[in-house]
Every structure is written in C-alpha cells, then in structure tokens.
N, C-alpha and C positions, 0 to 999 in steps of 0.2 A: 227148514226153517234158519235163516241165518239168525246168529247171535251178534247182537249189535255189544261191541266192546267198550268197555266203561273207560273213561278217560282217565280215571287212576290205576286200572291196571298195567299198563306199559311203565308208566313211572314208577310203580312198584316192584315191577319184574326188574326194570333196569336197576333201582337202588337195590335190590337184592344182589341181582350178578353185581355191582362192583364190590360189597360189603362182601362178598364170597369170594373176591378175586383177590382182594386187598389180606383178606383173611388167610387164603393160601400163601402168598408172597411172605407173610408174615411169621406162619408156621413152619417155612423151611429150616432144616437144620443148621444152615450155615450163616441165615439171618438170626437166628436164636443166638448162636454164638456172640455174634456184633451187636445184637439189641437194637439196630437201626436200619432203616430201609427206606429208598428214595423211590416214590413211584408217579406216575403219571396216569392222567387220565386219556384213556384211549378214545380213538375219534366216534366209536361206534357208541360210546356211552353217554349220557344224557348228563348235562353241565349240572343239572339240578338234583339229579342222584347223585352225582361226584361232591359237590357241594356238601347235601345232608350228610351223607358218609364223613367226610371227612372233619364237620362241623362235629358232628358225635362221637367220634375218635379223639378230638381234640378236648370237649369237656371230660374224656375218661381221667382220673385220677392216675400221676404215674405216668402219665403218656404227654409227650411235648410233641408239638407241629411245626415244623419250619415251611414255610411259604417261598417256594422258589419259584425260578420263571416259569411264566406260562400256567400249566396246570400241572405243576410239579411241587410235590413236597415230599418232605424228609420225616419220618415219622420215628421218633424214637422211646424206650422206656427202661424204665429200671437202671444199669447204672450210666447209662449214655445220659440219661437226664441229669443223673447230679455231678457229671464232669463238668 
C-alpha cells in the first residue's frame, strides 16, 4: 500500500533543512569571530521555507538581517549589530 504524502510534510522538511543549513553556517568558528554571515537561498530550497526561516531569524532579539540582491541576506548579531 502506498502512503499519501501530506502537503505539509515537504514544506516542513524544507523549512528544517534551510534552518539547519543556516545554523551550521552560523556555528562555524570563523563566522563566530566576525559575528556576521552572508547567505543565499539554494535553488533546491523552497522559497516559502527560506522566507519563513529568515523572518523568524529577523524577529530574534540582537540579530539584524540585511536583505541584499536576489535571495541573499546578511545576518549579523552582537557587536556587528552595535557597530
């Protein structure tokens, strides 16, 4: 018997993948030193999931998001935000 995929599952999975990818990038030691990262949406990532993750990051206290060209953002925190 075949399972019928829920329409929410792919979106939730994509959301989690986008979130984990950005989390890994932010956690890199070099990025932690400068406290800023520029990241773009990958072609295989859902635009809806990308926007949801970025919106949630933007709502986080002490974090600043700059929307650059296309689907690219600069995420800064702590001292970068105070500069």
